[in-house]
N, C-alpha and C positions, 0 to 999 in steps of 0.2 A: 691329939685323939689318942686314947690308950690303945695297946696292941691288940687286946681282946675285941674291942669295938671294930677295930679295922678288919679283923678275922671274920667277924660276923657279916660286915659289909660286903666282904669279898665273897663269902658263902651265898649271901642272898643274891648277890650279882650271878653267881654261877647257876644257882637254881633258876633264876627267871631269864636265863639266856636262851636265845633262840637259835637252834643249831640249822644247817642246811638240810633240805629234804632228804631224808633217808640215809643222813650222816652216819648214824649209829644204829647197830643192830643188837639187839638183847634178848632175843627170844628165849634163851635159856633161863633168864630170871624167871619167867611164867612156867615154863614147861618142866624144867628139870631141877628146880628148886625143891628141897623136901617139903618145906611147908606151903608154898604157893602151889605145887603140883597138886597136893592134898585139897586145897580149896577148890582148884579149878576141876577136879574129878567130881567133888560134892555138886558144882554147878552143872555139869555134864548129866549127872543122874537125876536132877531135879526136873522131872518131866512137866512141871506146872509153869516153867519159865523160860524165856529165849535168852539164856546167858550160857554162854560155850556151846550149847547145842540147843536146838529147836525143841519145842514142846513136844511131847509123845505123839499127841494128835497130829501134828504138822509132819512128823516124821513119817507116820503110818501112811499119811496120805502121799508123801513123796514116794515112799517105796512102792506104793500101788501104782503111781504113774510112771516111774522110772522102769519097773518090771515090763510093764506093757509097752512103753514108748520104745525100748530098747531090746524087746523081746528076750528077755534075761530068763536063763534056763539051762538044763543040761548042756555041756558043750560051748557055753559061753564064758568068757574070762573077764572079770572087773578088778579094777584096783582103786582104792579109795585113799587119797592124799590128805593126811590130816584126820585120821579115822578116831582119834579119841579112845573112847572105851568100847567101840565097836558097836554103835546103836544102829549105824546104817549096813555095816559089813554083816552082822548077825543076821539082820532080815533079808539082806540079799543072797547070803548063802542058803537060807531056806527055799530059794527058787532052784536049788541045785546047781546053781552057776558056781565056777571055780572063782573064789574071792580072795583078795590081797588087802591087807590094811598097813599103813605106814603112819608112825607117829613118833614125835621127839618125846613125849611123856614115856618113861617107863612105867609109872604108876597106872596110866590109863591102859597101855599095852597088857600089862600084867592082868588088870581086870577084863579087859577084852578076851584075852586067851582062857581065862577060867569060865567065862560066859560061854564061849564056843564049845570047851571041852564038856560043859554040863548039858549042853544040847547035842553032843556028838557031831559037831560040825567041824570039817577039816578046813578052817581057815587059816591061812598063812598071815602072821603078823610079823612086821619089822619095826623094831625099835631104833629109828634113826632120823635125823633132820631130813625131811623130803627132798631137801635143795642138794644133799650130797648122795641121793639113792640113785644107784645105777643098777641096770638089769639087763639081760639078754631077752627076757620073756616078751610076749607081744599080747595086747588087750584089746577087746572088743569095746570097752567102756572104762574111761577115767572119770572118777567123780572127786570134788574138791567143793565142800559144802561148808556153810556158815561164813561166807567173805573171807575166808583164808587168803584168797588171791589178793585181796586189797591191802593186806600187811606186808608184802613185798616190794622192794625196789623196783625200778623199771628194768634194771640189769638183772635182778633175780627173776623177775616175771618172764623176761625173754629167755632165760637160761631154762626155766621150767617149761615153757611152751615148746621150745626145742626138743626138750627130753619127752615130753607129751607125744609130740609127733613121731618121734623115733620109736616108741614102744607101742604105738597103735598099730593094730592091723589095717590094712586098707579097708575104708568104709568104716572104720571105727569112730567113736565120738568122745569127745570132751563134755561134761556137764559141770558147770560152776557158777556161783552167784557172786555179786559184787554190789557195792553201795553206789547209788546214783548221784548225779549233779544235784538232782533236788534235795537229796539228803544233805550235801554238803551245804547248800544254801542256809540250812536249818542251824548248823553249827555256829557257835561264837567262841571267840576268844575269852578266856577266864584264867584266873588264878586264885588258888585257894589253900588252906592247910588245915588238918585237923589230927587231934590226937588218936592214934590207932585208927587211922583212916581205912573206910570200907569194913569197919567192924574187925579189926585185926587180921585182914586178908594178907598183909605183907610179912608179918612176923608173929610168932607166939609171945614175943617180948613187946615191952613198951616202946612205942616209936611215935614220930611225927611224920606224917604223910603230905607232902606237897605235890600239888598237881598244876601244871601248867597246860592250857590248851593253845596251840597255835594254829594258825589258819595260813595257807600257802595258796593265794587266790589264782595265781597263774598255773600252778601244777595241779590244782584242785586235790590238795593234800591236807589232812589234819593231822596233827601230833598231839597225843596225851603224853605229856612228859612227867612221870613220877619220880619223885626224890624221896627216899625213904630213910630216915635219920634215927638210929638207934644210939644206944650209949657208947657200943663200940665200933660201929661201922656206918658207913652211909652208901646206898646204891641209888643209881639212877636207871629208870626202865623207861625206853622209848617205844610207845605204842603208835606206829604209823598207819594211816588209813588213806589208800588211794580211792578217789571217787571218779566214776566213770560215766561217760554218756554211750549210747549203744555205738556212735561212730568211733569214739576212741578205744573201745573194746573191740570192735570189728577190725579196726586197724592193726592192732596189736597181734591179732589171730592170723590176719592175712599176712602179716611181715614174718610170720613163722609157719607159712606153709599150710594154712585151713583156709579153704575155700568156699565152704558151705555153713551158714550160720543162721540160727533161729533164736529169736529172743522171747522170753516168758517173764511173767511177774514174779515168779518165784521157782523154786524146784519141785512143786507139786504141778507144774505145767498150766499155771493160771494163764490166762492172756495178759499180754504185755501192758503195763500200765504206765505212761510216760510221766505220771506225778508220783509215782511209787519211790519209797526210799530204798528199794533194792530192785534188782533185776537178775535174771538168769540167762545164760547162754548155753546152747547146744552147738558146738563146732565139730565139723566132720572132716576126718581125713580122707580125700579123694584119692 
């Protein structure tokens, strides 16, 4: 076999290899890369699709329910982990609550700051990986929306829930949403490649995009593994998703000091649906 043929075979083996669950963490490839962060912001701001952020009509329904459910207003403090361009924080700040937003993407935070400034809203934005965020401030409400929690490993989730518990006021709550076991059952293992995959999402230059979807039945985890091959470089992005039942999510919160939990179909407060692809939890610090 010629040397070039052996190299190609090796690369294909590498592309199609199955890592251990949460073996790699590559969030920066999405949120801090100049090109992909621009694409992600465009998805956030498209109010007609559920990509990166919910549709505008859903966000408005969520804010109405959140404001009422947690009695937000003057004197209340909320913080949004993974705030993106401020679609929730901007609306929450209109209730006169004190609002903070944290996000990995400098591009999204810049947009959020300008939007707040245009409305004269004093929202505090932090451009940082929320896994590294530390504060002495205390909050009445923590939000983490669009199933961000599912992208984290068990160790990362434990660290985050410990942080949530420490920065909540007594009686304060966490609101987040996750993918369900029912949604996990609908996923299938696949392998494909395409020139300029996802319409040039990964690079402004010509590239081949490989995507391998792996399922881990015991852990209820799915990996979408993207390998992006350009003329001068090759990158691999690992998009992990943990899927939950109410029992497994309840256990994670209980192990980190939360004793009261309520389940809903979504963050608009709709009644819980056992066959839904997603569900939301409100966990209270007693």
